[in-house]
C-alpha positions in Angstrom: 97.2 -74.8 28.8 98.5 -74.3 32.4 101.7 -72.9 31.1 99.9 -69.9 29.6 98.0 -69.1 32.8 100.6 -66.7 34.1 100.5 -64.8 30.8 96.7 -64.6 30.8 96.8 -63.5 34.4 99.2 -60.7 33.7 97.2 -59.4 30.7 93.9 -59.5 32.6 95.2 -58.1 35.8 97.1 -55.3 34.0 93.9 -54.4 32.1 92.2 -53.5 35.4 94.3 -50.3 35.6 92.7 -49.1 32.4 89.2 -49.4 33.7 89.8 -48.2 37.3 89.8 -44.5 36.5 86.3 -44.5 34.9 85.0 -46.3 37.9 86.6 -44.0 40.5 85.5 -40.9 38.5 81.8 -42.1 38.7 81.6 -43.5 42.2 82.9 -43.6 45.8 85.6 -46.2 45.8 84.1 -48.3 48.6 80.6 -48.2 47.0 82.1 -49.4 43.7 84.0 -52.2 45.4 80.9 -53.3 47.4 78.9 -53.3 44.1 81.6 -55.3 42.3 82.1 -58.0 44.9 78.3 -58.4 45.5 78.0 -59.6 41.9 81.3 -61.5 42.0 80.0 -63.4 45.1 76.7 -64.2 43.3 78.6 -65.4 40.2 80.8 -67.8 42.2 77.8 -69.0 44.2 75.9 -69.9 41.0 78.9 -71.6 39.5 79.5 -73.6 42.7 75.9 -74.8 42.7 75.9 -75.5 38.9 79.1 -77.6 39.2 77.8 -79.5 42.3 80.4 -78.1 44.6 79.2 -78.1 48.2 79.2 -74.7 49.9 79.1 -76.4 53.3 82.4 -75.8 55.1 83.5 -76.1 58.7 83.6 -73.0 60.9 87.3 -72.7 60.9 87.7 -72.8 57.1 84.8 -70.4 56.7 86.3 -67.8 59.0 89.8 -68.1 57.5 88.5 -67.9 53.9 86.4 -64.8 54.6 89.3 -63.2 56.4 91.5 -63.9 53.3 88.8 -62.1 51.2 88.8 -59.1 53.7 92.6 -58.9 53.3 92.7 -59.1 49.5 89.4 -57.6 48.3 88.8 -55.3 51.3 92.0 -53.9 52.7 94.3 -54.3 49.7 91.9 -52.9 47.0 90.2 -50.5 49.4 93.5 -49.1 50.6 94.8 -48.5 47.1 91.5 -46.9 45.9 91.3 -44.7 49.0 94.9 -43.5 48.9 94.6 -42.5 45.3 91.2 -40.8 45.9 92.8 -38.5 48.6 95.8 -37.4 46.4 98.4 -40.2 46.7 100.4 -40.2 43.5 99.5 -43.3 41.5 103.0 -44.1 40.6 104.3 -44.0 44.2 101.3 -46.0 45.4 101.9 -48.7 42.7 105.6 -48.8 43.5 104.9 -49.4 47.2 102.5 -52.2 46.5 105.0 -53.6 44.0 107.2 -54.5 47.0 104.8 -57.4 47.6 106.9 -60.1 46.0 109.9 -59.0 48.1 107.9 -59.1 51.3 106.3 -62.4 50.4 109.8 -63.9 49.9 110.8 -62.7 53.3 107.7 -64.1 55.0 107.2 -67.3 53.0 110.2 -69.0 54.7 109.2 -68.7 58.3 105.4 -69.0 57.7 105.2 -71.5 54.8 108.6 -73.2 55.2 109.4 -72.4 51.6 113.0 -72.1 50.7 113.9 -69.0 48.7 117.3 -69.4 47.1 119.8 -66.9 45.8 118.5 -67.3 42.2 115.0 -66.4 43.3 116.2 -63.3 45.2 118.2 -62.1 42.1 115.1 -62.6 40.0 112.9 -60.7 42.4 115.3 -57.8 42.7 115.6 -57.6 38.9 111.8 -57.6 38.7 111.6 -54.8 41.2 114.2 -52.7 39.2 112.2 -53.3 36.0 108.9 -52.3 37.6 110.5 -49.2 39.2 111.8 -48.1 35.8 108.3 -48.2 34.3 106.5 -46.6 37.3 109.1 -44.0 38.0 109.0 -41.7 41.1 108.3 -38.0 41.3 110.3 -37.1 44.4 108.7 -33.7 44.3 105.2 -35.1 44.8 103.4 -34.4 48.0 102.5 -37.6 49.8 99.4 -37.4 52.1 100.1 -39.2 55.4 96.8 -41.1 55.3 97.4 -42.1 51.7 100.8 -43.4 52.7 99.4 -45.4 55.6 96.6 -46.8 53.4 99.1 -47.9 50.8 101.3 -49.6 53.3 98.2 -51.4 54.7 97.4 -52.5 51.2 101.0 -53.9 50.7 100.8 -55.8 54.0 97.3 -57.1 53.2 98.0 -58.5 49.8 101.1 -60.1 51.1 99.4 -61.8 54.0 96.4 -62.8 51.9 98.7 -64.5 49.4 100.5 -66.4 52.1 97.2 -67.2 53.9 95.7 -68.4 50.6 98.5 -70.8 50.2 97.7 -72.4 53.5 94.0 -72.5 52.7 94.2 -73.7 49.1 93.8 -77.4 49.9 90.9 -77.0 52.2 88.0 -76.4 49.7 87.2 -76.2 46.0 88.4 -73.0 44.2 85.0 -71.7 43.3 83.7 -72.2 46.8 86.8 -70.4 48.3 86.3 -67.5 45.8 82.6 -67.2 46.8 83.5 -66.8 50.5 86.4 -64.5 49.7 84.2 -62.2 47.5 81.5 -62.3 50.3 84.1 -61.2 52.8 85.3 -58.4 50.6 81.8 -57.2 49.9 80.9 -57.3 53.6 84.0 -55.2 54.5 83.1 -52.5 52.0 79.5 -52.4 53.1 80.6 -51.9 56.7 82.9 -49.0 55.6 80.0 -47.5 53.8 77.7 -47.8 56.8 80.0 -46.3 59.3 82.5 -44.0 57.5 81.5 -42.7 54.0 78.6 -41.4 52.0 78.3 -43.8 49.1 77.4 -42.8 45.5 77.5 -44.4 42.1 76.7 -42.7 38.8 75.5 -45.5 36.6 76.8 -44.1 33.4 77.6 -46.2 30.3 81.3 -45.7 31.0 80.9 -46.9 34.6 78.9 -50.0 33.6 81.3 -51.0 30.9 84.4 -50.5 33.2 82.7 -52.4 36.1 81.6 -55.2 33.8 85.2 -55.6 32.7 86.5 -55.7 36.3 83.8 -58.2 37.4 84.1 -60.7 34.5 87.7 -60.4 33.3 89.5 -59.4 36.5 87.6 -61.0 39.3 86.2 -64.1 37.6 89.2 -64.4 35.3 92.4 -63.1 36.7 91.7 -63.6 40.4 90.7 -67.3 39.8 93.9 -67.9 37.8 95.9 -66.3 40.6 94.3 -68.5 43.2 95.0 -71.6 41.0 98.6 -70.6 40.6 99.1 -70.1 44.3 97.6 -73.5 44.9 99.8 -75.3 42.4 103.1 -73.4 43.0 105.0 -71.8 45.8 103.7 -68.4 47.0 107.2 -66.8 46.6 107.5 -67.9 42.9 103.9 -67.1 42.0 103.9 -63.5 43.2 107.0 -62.6 41.1 104.8 -62.3 38.0 103.3 -59.1 39.6 106.5 -57.4 38.5 105.2 -57.6 34.9 102.0 -55.7 35.7 103.4 -52.1 35.5 105.0 -52.6 32.1 102.1 -54.6 30.7 99.7 -51.9 31.9 101.8 -49.2 30.2 101.7 -51.3 26.9 97.9 -51.7 27.2 97.4 -48.0 27.9 99.5 -47.2 24.8 97.5 -49.7 22.7 94.0 -48.7 23.8 94.3 -45.2 25.3 97.0 -43.8 23.0 99.2 -43.0 26.0 102.9 -42.6 25.4 105.1 -45.7 25.6 108.7 -44.7 26.4 112.0 -46.5 25.9 112.3 -46.7 29.7 109.0 -48.6 29.7 110.4 -51.1 27.2 113.7 -51.4 29.1 111.8 -51.9 32.4 109.6 -54.7 30.8 112.7 -56.5 29.5 114.5 -56.3 32.9 111.3 -57.4 34.7 110.7 -60.3 32.3 114.3 -61.5 32.8 113.8 -61.2 36.6 110.6 -63.2 36.6 112.1 -65.9 34.4 115.0 -66.3 36.8 112.8 -66.3 39.9 110.3 -68.8 38.6 112.3 -71.4 36.6 113.1 -74.7 38.3 
């Protein structure tokens, strides 16, 4: 069963891109994320109690886990949503964030003492080439400075959160960790709302369906699988599967939204798959 977890993760995480637009079209990004992680936190809280997992943690682990949630659920997702909302081209934003496995490989050595060999680097670079083919770059697009800064912050945040989570993964049960991380993400977005934005949410049927998908399938499903994979494997190997997200998202958009699937998308998927296989095999 564990062998199929990466496949399930890629499918669930990629599906989030299909439901992001209906959410952003009907809400302020930070209000939507606060709403999402409020219910995610409640869900993991109930599951922790139901499974008799103690929520009592020492102060150090509590602060570190909440900080990890702020990095991943707050700065990473908030940065991406904000950058796109002010005009950052989606493809360029996605391509910048797709640099995450490369940055993780660079940092996992000095921080986690993980050895990244030549084979992994070849796989990672092939993965990035494959993802780049799918995403493409419109060099004529105007890139807002704040959008670029927000996207770079997102890249750094998801990288540091992944590495940080690897260090924390043995300190507490997964559901408890996810509860505190979701709480940290929710708190971050609430503070953004209080001090910087005027929140709004239009509770349309489309919004509720899209939000339900992201709460149950993405946050409860995909994120939990990701945390499990990080706990069981090296951070550098785990994050390489992110290179499959752009091509899988393109396929799902073709399947469910009738968007065009090009030969370049298929070629990118093949190259990225080969790269991930090389980077993750023992």
